[in-house]
All heavy atoms as an XYZ file, in Angstrom:
846
protein
N     -38.524   -108.109     21.982
C     -38.148   -107.307     20.803
C     -37.755   -108.222     19.666
O     -38.034   -107.909     18.528
C     -37.065   -106.269     21.194
C     -37.527   -105.278     22.221
S     -38.957   -104.374     21.788
C     -38.508   -103.518     20.411
N     -36.980   -109.282     20.028
C     -36.506   -110.234     18.973
C     -37.719   -110.825     18.305
O     -37.756   -110.991     17.034
C     -35.659   -111.256     19.568
C     -34.266   -110.738     20.082
O     -33.919   -109.568     19.627
O     -33.694   -111.407     20.969
N     -38.789   -111.186     18.965
C     -39.967   -111.800     18.433
C     -40.735   -110.840     17.597
O     -41.168   -111.216     16.476
C     -40.898   -112.379     19.529
N     -40.754   -109.559     17.989
C     -41.461   -108.584     17.178
C     -40.725   -108.351     15.832
O     -41.302   -108.282     14.799
C     -41.471   -107.237     17.918
N     -39.372   -108.318     15.894
C     -38.668   -108.219     14.671
C     -38.788   -109.369     13.701
O     -38.903   -109.175     12.461
C     -37.149   -108.100     14.945
C     -36.667   -106.753     15.283
C     -36.883   -105.723     14.146
N     -36.245   -106.013     12.907
C     -35.048   -105.601     12.572
N     -34.290   -104.938     13.441
N     -34.540   -105.904     11.379
N     -38.946   -110.579     14.215
C     -39.224   -111.787     13.410
C     -40.547   -111.523     12.643
O     -40.574   -111.758     11.405
C     -39.217   -113.046     14.172
C     -37.865   -113.396     14.705
C     -39.849   -114.182     13.412
C     -37.794   -114.448     15.784
N     -41.593   -111.105     13.285
C     -42.879   -110.939     12.696
C     -42.805   -109.739     11.621
O     -43.258   -109.837     10.516
C     -43.971   -110.518     13.719
C     -45.234   -110.094     13.070
C     -44.132   -111.790     14.631
N     -42.134   -108.673     12.069
C     -42.086   -107.531     11.113
C     -41.217   -107.846      9.902
O     -41.574   -107.407      8.743
C     -41.508   -106.291     11.895
C     -42.356   -105.727     12.981
C     -41.638   -104.661     13.719
C     -43.739   -105.244     12.392
N     -40.185   -108.659     10.097
C     -39.362   -109.019      8.982
C     -40.134   -110.005      7.984
O     -40.039   -109.894      6.790
C     -38.051   -109.692      9.380
C     -37.052   -108.679      9.953
O     -37.306   -107.451      9.795
O     -36.165   -109.138     10.632
N     -40.961   -110.847      8.687
C     -41.728   -111.862      7.901
C     -42.715   -111.112      6.964
O     -43.013   -111.602      5.850
C     -42.443   -112.780      8.828
C     -42.906   -114.068      8.231
C     -41.782   -114.906      7.837
C     -42.040   -116.348      8.026
N     -40.984   -117.188      7.398
N     -43.394   -110.021      7.461
C     -44.365   -109.355      6.595
C     -43.699   -108.330      5.691
O     -44.305   -107.585      4.988
C     -45.450   -108.698      7.455
C     -44.922   -107.596      8.378
C     -46.238   -109.715      8.294
C     -45.959   -106.722      9.017
N     -42.381   -108.250      5.688
C     -41.549   -107.440      4.900
C     -41.940   -105.974      4.952
O     -42.161   -105.278      3.976
C     -41.644   -107.944      3.431
C     -41.175   -109.263      3.249
C     -41.163   -109.722      1.773
C     -40.709   -111.150      1.531
N     -39.972   -111.866      2.402
N     -42.090   -105.543      6.232
C     -42.380   -104.118      6.538
C     -41.299   -103.323      6.158
O     -40.113   -103.554      6.437
C     -42.645   -103.942      8.061
C     -43.133   -102.559      8.466
C     -44.498   -102.274      7.848
C     -43.100   -102.497      9.928
N     -41.499   -102.299      5.263
C     -40.470   -101.378      4.739
C     -40.123   -100.359      5.879
O     -40.712    -99.322      5.934
C     -40.977   -100.705      3.473
C     -39.801    -99.845      2.915
O     -38.610   -100.105      3.230
O     -40.094    -98.889      2.179
N     -39.190   -100.722      6.736
C     -38.883    -99.781      7.927
C     -37.473    -99.988      8.274
O     -36.818   -101.012      7.996
C     -39.753   -100.202      9.027
N     -36.926    -98.954      8.875
C     -35.531    -98.981      9.498
C     -35.809    -99.164     11.013
O     -36.816    -98.720     11.560
C     -34.845    -97.685      9.261
C     -34.584    -97.405      7.806
O     -34.215    -98.394      7.057
O     -34.693    -96.213      7.369
N     -34.809    -99.748     11.619
C     -34.919   -100.118     12.996
C     -33.709    -99.579     13.773
O     -32.803   -100.322     14.142
C     -35.014   -101.585     13.275
C     -36.209   -102.163     12.606
C     -36.172   -102.766     11.344
C     -37.545   -102.054     13.192
C     -37.272   -103.345     10.743
C     -38.631   -102.671     12.601
C     -38.486   -103.219     11.364
O     -39.642   -103.851     10.797
N     -33.616    -98.266     13.915
C     -32.416    -97.743     14.703
C     -32.462    -98.145     16.117
O     -33.570    -98.201     16.728
C     -32.528    -96.225     14.530
C     -33.959    -96.052     14.214
C     -34.489    -97.218     13.524
N     -31.386    -98.524     16.662
C     -31.299    -98.841     18.021
C     -31.242    -97.616     18.978
O     -30.557    -96.657     18.575
C     -30.039    -99.766     18.276
C     -29.797   -100.109     19.732
N     -30.498   -101.107     20.343
C     -29.034    -99.512     20.696
C     -30.159   -101.160     21.627
N     -29.259   -100.256     21.823
N     -31.970    -97.630     20.010
C     -31.944    -96.564     20.963
C     -31.489    -97.046     22.343
O     -31.845    -98.153     22.744
C     -33.290    -95.882     21.059
N     -30.730    -96.185     23.100
C     -30.290    -96.587     24.409
C     -31.384    -96.277     25.407
O     -31.882    -95.050     25.566
C     -29.058    -95.765     24.727
C     -27.928    -96.034     23.791
O     -27.917    -97.134     23.282
O     -27.024    -95.201     23.649
N     -31.889    -97.286     26.185
C     -32.905    -97.101     27.132
C     -32.821    -98.267     28.108
O     -32.503    -99.367     27.809
C     -34.286    -96.966     26.472
C     -35.341    -96.542     27.483
C     -34.709    -98.306     25.877
C     -36.678    -96.172     26.839
N     -33.142    -98.036     29.444
C     -33.282    -99.092     30.302
C     -32.339    -99.087     31.500
O     -31.545    -98.205     31.650
N     -32.265   -100.251     32.257
C     -31.581   -100.420     33.440
C     -30.087   -100.296     33.176
O     -29.360    -99.616     34.035
C     -31.889   -101.813     34.037
C     -31.501   -101.844     35.425
C     -30.424   -102.563     35.957
C     -32.076   -101.188     36.546
N     -30.341   -102.404     37.311
C     -31.387   -101.591     37.701
C     -33.221   -100.360     36.675
C     -31.729   -101.108     38.902
C     -33.515    -99.947     37.956
C     -32.788   -100.264     39.077
N     -29.533   -100.804     32.142
C     -28.063   -100.720     31.925
C     -27.641    -99.204     31.899
O     -26.521    -98.884     32.252
C     -27.676   -101.467     30.674
C     -27.785   -102.961     30.853
C     -26.981   -103.508     32.052
O     -25.831   -103.159     32.263
O     -27.593   -104.260     32.815
N     -28.488    -98.439     31.270
C     -28.104    -96.971     31.207
C     -28.242    -96.299     32.450
O     -27.553    -95.319     32.731
C     -28.872    -96.330     29.971
C     -28.466    -96.969     28.717
C     -29.216    -97.954     28.171
C     -27.280    -96.692     28.105
C     -28.879    -98.619     26.987
C     -26.923    -97.358     26.967
C     -27.682    -98.293     26.418
N     -29.198    -96.767     33.243
C     -29.329    -96.137     34.698
C     -28.107    -96.545     35.444
O     -27.449    -95.650     35.999
C     -30.573    -96.844     35.371
C     -30.456    -96.564     36.830
C     -30.231    -97.523     37.764
C     -30.672    -95.363     37.588
N     -30.211    -96.995     39.044
C     -30.506    -95.674     38.911
C     -30.991    -94.082     37.152
C     -30.617    -94.683     39.916
C     -31.133    -93.115     38.195
C     -30.942    -93.381     39.540
N     -27.597    -97.711     35.314
C     -26.434    -98.175     36.102
C     -25.222    -97.411     35.673
O     -24.354    -96.962     36.487
C     -26.189    -99.685     35.938
C     -27.235   -100.470     36.687
C     -27.042   -101.925     36.807
C     -26.226   -102.571     35.773
N     -26.191   -104.063     35.777
N     -24.995    -97.238     34.355
C     -23.791    -96.587     33.800
C     -23.833    -95.153     33.795
O     -22.847    -94.446     33.950
C     -23.548    -97.107     32.452
C     -22.991    -98.488     32.330
C     -22.417    -98.819     30.957
N     -23.221    -98.467     29.852
C     -23.976    -99.271     29.113
N     -23.922   -100.589     29.396
N     -24.626    -98.924     28.110
N     -24.980    -94.498     33.504
C     -25.060    -93.064     33.269
C     -25.976    -92.404     34.240
O     -26.217    -91.122     34.142
C     -25.616    -92.855     31.843
C     -24.645    -93.455     30.801
C     -25.287    -93.261     29.372
O     -26.056    -92.337     29.167
O     -24.873    -94.111     28.518
N     -26.693    -93.084     35.148
C     -27.659    -92.500     36.081
C     -28.845    -91.910     35.316
O     -29.484    -91.002     35.779
C     -27.053    -91.525     37.022
N     -29.183    -92.467     34.173
C     -30.254    -92.001     33.349
C     -30.806    -93.106     32.474
O     -30.132    -93.580     31.511
C     -29.830    -90.831     32.469
C     -31.047    -90.214     31.723
O     -32.135    -90.751     31.777
N     -30.753    -89.100     31.063
N     -31.945    -93.680     32.831
C     -32.503    -94.862     32.031
C     -33.081    -94.444     30.671
O     -33.326    -95.263     29.800
C     -33.595    -95.411     32.917
C     -34.068    -94.244     33.714
C     -32.843    -93.396     33.920
N     -33.183    -93.146     30.481
C     -33.691    -92.636     29.211
C     -32.791    -91.440     28.710
O     -33.182    -90.295     28.982
C     -35.155    -92.238     29.289
C     -35.829    -91.774     27.974
C     -35.658    -92.724     26.808
C     -37.282    -91.494     28.214
N     -31.610    -91.713     28.225
C     -30.763    -90.596     27.800
C     -31.381    -89.610     26.762
O     -32.193    -90.004     26.005
C     -29.509    -91.269     27.214
C     -29.554    -92.689     27.723
C     -31.069    -93.041     27.935
N     -30.961    -88.341     26.791
C     -31.442    -87.417     25.928
C     -31.208    -87.789     24.448
O     -32.017    -87.435     23.576
C     -30.768    -85.997     26.242
C     -31.174    -85.428     27.534
O     -32.293    -85.810     28.021
O     -30.602    -84.495     28.093
N     -30.132    -88.519     24.128
C     -29.868    -88.870     22.772
C     -30.979    -89.833     22.252
O     -31.232    -89.760     21.118
C     -28.494    -89.543     22.670
C     -28.335    -90.819     23.483
C     -27.002    -91.401     23.373
N     -26.805    -92.587     24.247
C     -26.439    -92.546     25.547
N     -26.221    -91.300     26.137
N     -26.356    -93.629     26.272
N     -31.574    -90.566     23.241
C     -32.629    -91.526     22.780
C     -33.923    -90.625     22.511
O     -34.687    -90.916     21.559
C     -32.985    -92.510     23.840
O     -31.764    -93.255     24.020
C     -34.110    -93.367     23.545
N     -34.191    -89.669     23.336
C     -35.311    -88.770     23.038
C     -35.137    -88.070     21.755
O     -36.076    -87.982     20.914
C     -35.473    -87.675     24.230
C     -35.807    -88.302     25.519
C     -36.481    -86.638     23.810
C     -37.254    -88.901     25.578
N     -33.931    -87.597     21.471
C     -33.703    -86.914     20.152
C     -33.917    -87.887     19.004
O     -34.449    -87.471     17.985
C     -32.192    -86.373     20.142
C     -32.010    -85.254     21.147
O     -32.947    -84.640     21.521
O     -30.806    -85.027     21.459
N     -33.490    -89.097     19.101
C     -33.733    -90.097     18.062
C     -35.171    -90.384     17.919
O     -35.650    -90.430     16.725
C     -32.971    -91.388     18.356
C     -33.205    -92.551     17.369
C     -32.613    -92.193     16.070
C     -32.616    -93.846     17.985
N     -35.914    -90.532     18.926
C     -37.327    -90.817     18.899
C     -38.073    -89.668     18.199
O     -39.089    -89.874     17.583
C     -37.919    -91.115     20.252
C     -37.427    -92.488     20.900
C     -37.884    -92.508     22.310
C     -37.956    -93.572     20.028
N     -37.631    -88.453     18.437
C     -38.269    -87.336     17.798
C     -38.197    -87.323     16.234
O     -38.968    -86.692     15.608
C     -37.691    -85.959     18.298
C     -38.164    -85.681     19.738
C     -37.563    -84.397     20.335
C     -38.086    -84.179     21.709
N     -37.482    -82.966     22.304
N     -37.266    -88.121     15.770
C     -37.023    -88.233     14.342
C     -37.904    -89.436     13.773
O     -37.800    -89.661     12.554
C     -35.619    -88.400     13.999
C     -34.716    -87.233     14.428
C     -33.284    -87.452     14.258
O     -32.893    -88.230     13.337
N     -32.469    -86.899     15.141
N     -38.485    -90.192     14.626
C     -39.144    -91.445     14.187
C     -40.678    -91.299     14.117
O     -41.241    -90.450     14.849
C     -38.859    -92.534     15.151
S     -37.090    -93.040     15.202
N     -41.354    -92.141     13.297
C     -42.782    -92.117     13.192
C     -43.383    -92.956     14.355
O     -44.488    -92.701     14.745
C     -43.259    -92.645     11.850
C     -42.852    -91.768     10.717
O     -42.926    -90.477     10.952
O     -42.401    -92.217      9.623
N     -42.641    -93.966     14.752
C     -43.177    -94.852     15.872
C     -41.938    -95.525     16.496
O     -40.862    -95.465     15.956
C     -44.193    -95.818     15.291
S     -43.550    -97.026     14.159
N     -42.248    -96.267     17.583
C     -41.223    -96.957     18.271
C     -41.659    -98.244     18.880
O     -42.918    -98.352     19.160
C     -40.612    -96.057     19.351
N     -40.851    -99.227     18.981
C     -41.115   -100.477     19.739
C     -40.454   -100.323     21.108
O     -39.327    -99.981     21.144
C     -40.557   -101.642     19.036
C     -41.135   -102.025     17.671
C     -40.383   -103.099     16.981
C     -42.616   -102.384     17.809
N     -41.153   -100.670     22.137
C     -40.620   -100.537     23.410
C     -40.806   -101.953     24.139
O     -41.956   -102.384     24.380
C     -41.367    -99.521     24.225
C     -40.842    -99.175     25.607
C     -39.836    -98.177     25.723
C     -41.268    -99.813     26.719
C     -39.332    -97.903     26.953
C     -40.795    -99.576     27.956
C     -39.752    -98.594     28.043
N     -39.765   -102.605     24.515
C     -39.821   -103.898     25.136
C     -39.862   -103.799     26.711
O     -39.947   -102.698     27.275
N     -39.785   -104.878     27.340
C     -39.883   -104.932     28.796
C     -38.588   -104.341     29.379
O     -37.499   -104.401     28.813
C     -39.904   -106.406     29.260
N     -38.696   -103.646     30.541
C     -37.630   -103.044     31.265
C     -37.592   -103.475     32.715
O     -38.574   -103.895     33.224
C     -37.581   -101.573     31.136
C     -38.889   -100.956     31.707
C     -37.475   -101.084     29.653
C     -38.905    -99.515     31.860
N     -36.416   -103.359     33.320
C     -36.207   -103.690     34.670
C     -36.461   -102.395     35.491
O     -36.161   -101.315     35.096
C     -34.848   -104.094     34.967
O     -34.643   -105.325     34.224
C     -34.545   -104.412     36.375
N     -37.036   -102.599     36.733
C     -37.207   -101.549     37.657
C     -37.039   -102.056     39.049
O     -37.635   -103.164     39.339
C     -38.641   -100.912     37.484
O     -38.759    -99.859     38.342
N     -36.312   -101.490     39.860
C     -36.062   -101.899     41.250
C     -36.457   -100.779     42.181
O     -36.397    -99.612     41.841
C     -34.658   -102.374     41.433
C     -34.181   -103.599     40.636
C     -32.702   -103.809     40.819
C     -34.988   -104.841     41.000
N     -36.680   -101.116     43.521
C     -36.897   -100.079     44.494
C     -35.767    -99.112     44.638
O     -34.655    -99.423     44.249
C     -37.107   -100.882     45.768
C     -37.513   -102.318     45.353
C     -36.839   -102.450     44.067
N     -36.040    -97.937     45.162
C     -35.138    -96.867     45.231
C     -33.745    -97.283     45.834
O     -32.753    -96.878     45.232
C     -35.735    -95.715     46.134
C     -34.907    -94.514     46.382
C     -35.654    -93.562     47.249
C     -34.633    -92.553     47.825
N     -35.247    -91.673     48.758
N     -33.712    -97.910     46.911
C     -32.434    -98.275     47.593
C     -31.617    -99.281     46.630
O     -30.370    -99.081     46.482
C     -32.679    -98.942     48.932
C     -33.227    -97.996     49.944
C     -34.779    -97.855     49.805
O     -35.459    -98.724     49.136
O     -35.285    -96.836     50.246
N     -32.287   -100.211     46.082
C     -31.619   -101.170     45.258
C     -31.071   -100.465     43.954
O     -29.922   -100.782     43.478
C     -32.477   -102.300     44.831
C     -32.798   -103.314     45.940
C     -33.728   -104.350     45.547
O     -33.329   -105.100     44.620
O     -34.769   -104.479     46.157
N     -31.846    -99.592     43.432
C     -31.452    -98.824     42.258
C     -30.234    -97.984     42.530
O     -29.297    -97.994     41.709
C     -32.647    -97.908     41.828
N     -30.179    -97.363     43.609
C     -29.004    -96.540     43.922
C     -27.730    -97.472     44.157
O     -26.640    -97.048     43.685
C     -29.125    -95.729     45.250
C     -27.879    -94.842     45.428
C     -28.114    -93.839     46.608
O     -29.096    -93.882     47.278
O     -27.113    -93.073     46.782
N     -27.912    -98.580     44.714
C     -26.778    -99.501     44.935
C     -26.161   -100.014     43.566
O     -24.998   -100.303     43.480
C     -27.148   -100.728     45.741
C     -27.229   -100.481     47.223
C     -27.289   -101.760     48.023
N     -28.395   -102.595     47.759
C     -29.607   -102.494     48.388
N     -29.701   -101.693     49.436
N     -30.519   -103.321     48.059
N     -27.064   -100.116     42.621
C     -26.561   -100.545     41.293
C     -25.879    -99.505     40.402
O     -25.420    -99.733     39.333
C     -27.720   -101.292     40.555
C     -28.117   -102.573     41.196
C     -28.702   -103.517     40.201
O     -28.453   -103.491     39.080
O     -29.373   -104.511     40.709
N     -26.054    -98.271     40.815
C     -25.479    -97.180     40.062
C     -23.897    -97.238     40.069
O     -23.343    -97.767     41.047
C     -25.785    -95.802     40.746
C     -27.051    -95.147     40.346
C     -27.286    -93.845     41.233
C     -27.035    -94.753     38.852
N     -23.321    -96.773     39.067
C     -21.867    -96.608     38.984
C     -21.455    -95.822     40.198
O     -22.164    -94.869     40.591
C     -21.504    -95.845     37.712
C     -20.049    -95.598     37.484
O     -19.402    -94.894     38.267
O     -19.512    -96.283     36.536
N     -20.403    -96.227     40.911
C     -19.961    -95.523     42.189
C     -19.859    -94.000     42.023
O     -20.131    -93.258     42.990
C     -18.648    -96.165     42.456
C     -18.689    -97.528     41.795
C     -19.475    -97.307     40.575
N     -19.506    -93.447     40.948
C     -19.377    -92.045     40.752
C     -20.709    -91.298     40.968
O     -20.759    -90.068     41.101
C     -18.634    -91.568     39.529
C     -19.399    -91.992     38.275
C     -18.483    -91.919     36.999
N     -19.157    -92.655     35.937
C     -19.365    -92.224     34.795
N     -19.065    -90.976     34.458
N     -19.986    -92.977     33.892
N     -21.849    -91.971     40.787
C     -23.159    -91.362     40.894
C     -23.848    -91.737     42.259
O     -24.843    -91.093     42.601
C     -24.096    -91.862     39.772
C     -23.651    -91.514     38.438
C     -23.323    -92.446     37.431
C     -23.516    -90.175     38.090
C     -22.891    -92.083     36.256
C     -23.110    -89.816     36.758
C     -22.744    -90.776     35.873
N     -23.332    -92.670     42.969
C     -23.932    -93.038     44.277
C     -23.800    -91.880     45.307
O     -22.890    -91.146     45.312
C     -23.286    -94.296     44.748
C     -23.565    -95.537     43.871
C     -22.955    -96.735     44.463
O     -22.381    -96.830     45.517
N     -23.115    -97.870     43.671
N     -24.799    -91.834     46.224
C     -24.859    -90.811     47.201
C     -25.096    -89.449     46.798
O     -24.882    -88.440     47.534
N     -25.598    -89.202     45.531
C     -25.881    -87.853     45.000
C     -27.383    -87.585     44.982
O     -27.810    -86.626     44.488
C     -25.296    -87.743     43.693
C     -23.731    -87.796     43.686
C     -23.138    -87.367     42.380
C     -21.624    -87.457     42.493
N     -20.916    -86.892     41.420
N     -28.133    -88.467     45.598
C     -29.547    -88.180     45.654
C     -30.314    -88.567     44.337
O     -31.434    -88.073     44.158
N     -29.708    -89.232     43.431
C     -30.330    -89.492     42.188
C     -31.397    -90.597     42.382
O     -31.185    -91.598     43.159
C     -29.315    -90.041     41.169
C     -28.231    -89.006     40.779
C     -27.170    -89.610     40.004
C     -28.911    -87.832     40.016
N     -32.527    -90.422     41.789
C     -33.646    -91.455     41.934
C     -34.016    -91.944     40.616
O     -34.268    -91.217     39.590
C     -34.858    -90.786     42.589
C     -34.416    -90.257     43.954
C     -36.041    -91.662     42.666
C     -35.525    -89.410     44.601
N     -34.172    -93.302     40.501
C     -34.507    -93.981     39.228
C     -35.960    -93.523     38.974
O     -36.956    -93.631     39.745
C     -34.489    -95.513     39.466
C     -34.911    -96.233     38.199
C     -34.092    -96.462     37.169
C     -36.225    -96.752     38.093
C     -34.444    -97.083     35.965
C     -36.635    -97.372     36.949
C     -35.823    -97.584     35.959
O     -36.210    -98.234     34.830
N     -36.224    -93.159     37.755
C     -37.580    -92.801     37.210
C     -37.741    -93.691     35.962
O     -36.894    -93.794     35.116
C     -37.692    -91.366     36.810
C     -37.608    -90.429     38.081
O     -38.359    -90.617     38.962
N     -36.733    -89.508     38.040
N     -38.981    -94.206     35.928
C     -39.299    -95.166     34.794
C     -39.166    -94.424     33.407
O     -39.757    -93.407     33.299
C     -40.712    -95.726     35.047
O     -41.062    -96.378     33.863
N     -38.479    -94.979     32.506
C     -38.364    -94.429     31.200
C     -39.741    -94.374     30.489
O     -39.975    -93.426     29.684
C     -37.386    -95.330     30.407
C     -36.906    -96.363     31.400
C     -37.605    -96.250     32.663
N     -40.595    -95.351     30.737
C     -41.879    -95.332     30.089
C     -42.708    -94.088     30.503
O     -43.392    -93.454     29.726
C     -42.656    -96.595     30.206
C     -43.936    -96.696     29.305
C     -43.150    -96.831     31.680
C     -43.584    -96.740     27.913
N     -42.659    -93.724     31.827
C     -43.356    -92.542     32.250
C     -42.766    -91.325     31.594
O     -43.545    -90.485     31.119
C     -43.200    -92.435     33.803
C     -43.790    -91.101     34.280
C     -43.890    -93.607     34.455
N     -41.474    -91.224     31.537
C     -40.885    -90.053     30.810
C     -41.205    -89.894     29.353
O     -41.494    -88.888     28.871
C     -39.361    -89.991     31.012
C     -38.661    -88.787     30.380
C     -37.298    -88.548     30.684
N     -36.796    -87.442     29.838
C     -35.564    -87.470     29.421
N     -34.744    -88.437     29.641
N     -35.214    -86.447     28.568
N     -41.294    -91.170     28.610
C     -41.622    -91.136     27.309
C     -43.136    -90.682     27.102
O     -43.480    -89.867     26.214
C     -41.532    -92.573     26.745
C     -40.184    -93.119     26.330
C     -40.262    -94.542     25.998
C     -39.635    -92.278     25.226
N     -43.982    -91.098     28.007
C     -45.377    -90.725     27.915
C     -45.458    -89.173     28.161
O     -46.210    -88.494     27.455
C     -46.219    -91.397     28.992
C     -46.426    -92.890     28.649
C     -47.250    -93.549     29.726
N     -47.385    -95.001     29.349
C     -47.592    -95.896     30.234
N     -47.647    -95.618     31.484
N     -47.688    -97.204     29.786
N     -44.690    -88.680     29.097
C     -44.709    -87.182     29.322
C     -44.185    -86.473     28.147
O     -44.734    -85.482     27.655
C     -44.033    -86.883     30.555
C     -44.715    -87.402     31.834
C     -43.936    -87.376     33.114
O     -42.626    -87.223     33.054
N     -44.480    -87.430     34.216
N     -42.970    -86.882     27.707
C     -42.235    -86.153     26.704
C     -42.973    -86.128     25.352
O     -43.035    -85.111     24.624
C     -40.877    -86.853     26.446
C     -39.905    -86.171     25.589
C     -39.214    -85.026     26.326
O     -38.949    -85.208     27.526
O     -38.854    -84.074     25.678
N     -43.735    -87.183     24.988
C     -44.445    -87.277     23.728
C     -45.921    -87.206     23.903
O     -46.624    -87.471     22.924
C     -43.987    -88.604     22.998
C     -42.596    -88.618     22.524
C     -41.587    -89.150     23.372
C     -42.224    -87.964     21.432
C     -40.276    -89.178     22.932
C     -40.879    -87.967     21.002
C     -39.956    -88.533     21.819
N     -46.392    -86.792     25.053
C     -47.855    -86.516     25.292
C     -48.614    -87.767     24.927
O     -49.605    -87.678     24.237
C     -48.287    -85.360     24.483
C     -49.599    -84.789     25.129
O     -49.962    -84.973     26.311
N     -50.347    -84.135     24.257
N     -48.210    -88.956     25.369
C     -48.897    -90.195     25.091
C     -49.945    -90.405     26.089
O     -49.660    -90.403     27.285
C     -47.893    -91.369     24.992
C     -46.745    -91.210     24.001
C     -45.715    -92.295     24.170
C     -47.285    -91.118     22.596
N     -51.134    -90.734     25.668
C     -52.237    -90.950     26.569
C     -52.659    -92.419     26.675
O     -53.157    -92.881     27.628
C     -53.448    -90.163     26.150
C     -53.174    -88.676     26.070
C     -53.274    -88.053     27.399
N     -53.049    -86.671     27.297
C     -52.387    -85.961     28.091
N     -51.662    -86.555     29.045
N     -52.256    -84.693     27.982
N     -52.473    -93.144     25.555
C     -52.880    -94.627     25.614
C     -51.757    -95.543     25.299
O     -50.952    -95.245     24.487
C     -53.995    -94.816     24.571
O     -55.036    -93.889     24.839
C     -54.583    -96.222     24.600
N     -51.677    -96.616     26.050
C     -50.699    -97.611     25.865
C     -51.439    -98.929     25.680
O     -51.503    -99.744     26.617
C     -49.674    -97.680     26.905
C     -48.527    -98.613     26.631
O     -48.265    -98.925     25.433
N     -47.803    -99.018     27.662
N     -52.024    -99.138     24.477
C     -52.813   -100.371     24.284
C     -51.934   -101.433     23.620
O     -51.351   -101.160     22.540
C     -53.959   -100.000     23.391
C     -54.870   -101.109     22.911
C     -55.662   -101.733     24.124
C     -55.881   -100.627     21.935
N     -51.849   -102.570     24.207
C     -51.133   -103.680     23.608
C     -51.746   -104.073     22.248
O     -52.928   -104.205     22.182
C     -51.062   -104.816     24.545
O     -50.585   -106.043     23.959
N     -50.894   -104.231     21.238
C     -51.523   -104.677     19.951
C     -52.241   -106.010     20.101
O     -53.266   -106.160     19.418
C     -50.297   -104.824     19.082
C     -49.228   -104.073     19.641
C     -49.565   -104.020     21.160
N     -51.846   -106.836     20.968
C     -52.520   -108.175     21.103
C     -53.881   -107.872     21.672
O     -54.879   -108.496     21.174
C     -51.653   -109.116     22.008
C     -52.431   -110.404     22.356
C     -50.350   -109.430     21.377
N     -54.036   -107.000     22.586
C     -55.388   -106.687     23.117
C     -56.299   -106.127     22.070
O     -57.389   -106.508     21.844
C     -55.285   -105.665     24.248
C     -54.645   -106.122     25.486
C     -54.457   -105.066     26.490
O     -54.446   -103.836     26.193
N     -54.265   -105.421     27.800
N     -55.672   -105.298     21.117
C     -56.441   -104.760     20.021
C     -56.892   -105.862     19.077
O     -58.013   -105.792     18.628
N     -56.111   -106.780     18.863
C     -56.436   -107.870     17.880
C     -57.616   -108.732     18.537
O     -58.562   -109.010     17.850
C     -55.216   -108.787     17.659
C     -54.173   -108.060     16.796
C     -55.631   -110.070     16.963
C     -52.882   -108.756     16.730
N     -57.484   -109.063     19.821
C     -58.573   -109.797     20.493
C     -59.876   -109.012     20.420
O     -60.878   -109.629     20.308
C     -58.148   -110.182     21.853
C     -57.112   -111.248     21.948
C     -55.965   -111.110     22.783
C     -57.183   -112.367     21.223
C     -55.092   -112.115     22.855
C     -56.300   -113.390     21.279
C     -55.178   -113.229     22.128
N     -59.790   -107.778     20.614
C     -61.053   -106.945     20.629
C     -61.664   -106.949     19.233
O     -62.848   -107.058     19.074
C     -60.816   -105.547     21.101
C     -60.553   -105.479     22.570
C     -60.496   -103.996     23.080
N     -60.241   -103.992     24.523
C     -59.256   -103.403     25.100
N     -58.494   -102.604     24.366
N     -59.096   -103.404     26.419
N     -60.777   -106.906     18.177
C     -61.305   -106.908     16.793
C     -61.851   -108.273     16.468
O     -62.854   -108.289     15.669
C     -60.174   -106.636     15.850
N     -61.437   -109.364     17.014
C     -61.947   -110.674     16.716
C     -63.318   -110.888     17.400
O     -64.134   -111.555     16.842
C     -60.933   -111.783     17.240
C     -59.656   -111.697     16.307
C     -61.572   -113.168     17.130
C     -58.559   -112.476     16.843
N     -63.474   -110.380     18.541
C     -64.798   -110.568     19.274
C     -66.011   -110.133     18.519
O     -66.435   -109.612     17.758
C     -64.743   -109.814     20.599
C     -63.849   -110.408     21.564
C     -63.937   -109.703     22.839
N     -62.863   -110.149     23.748
C     -62.527   -109.628     24.827
N     -63.215   -108.555     25.306
N     -61.596   -110.006     25.588
């Protein structure tokens, strides 16, 4: 994400970059890697940048949860899958792949 911001700042893109809560840290603290507040924020945006995220197997994910959520049958679900479902996203084409295809 830091590298993307360097490029976007260099081309002087006229955009705001609100921070959204997503990922492993929110799973561990809140038992939700994609909080509803993030979905609400994204609904107000024209587009979003999504960086790499952590994902671990079910047992490891539960062990990393805040103790108040452990043993409640909560299962880690990938935030990218929920984003695709929530916003009806069908294609996730890397911009770099698109550039390479355009050059060919």
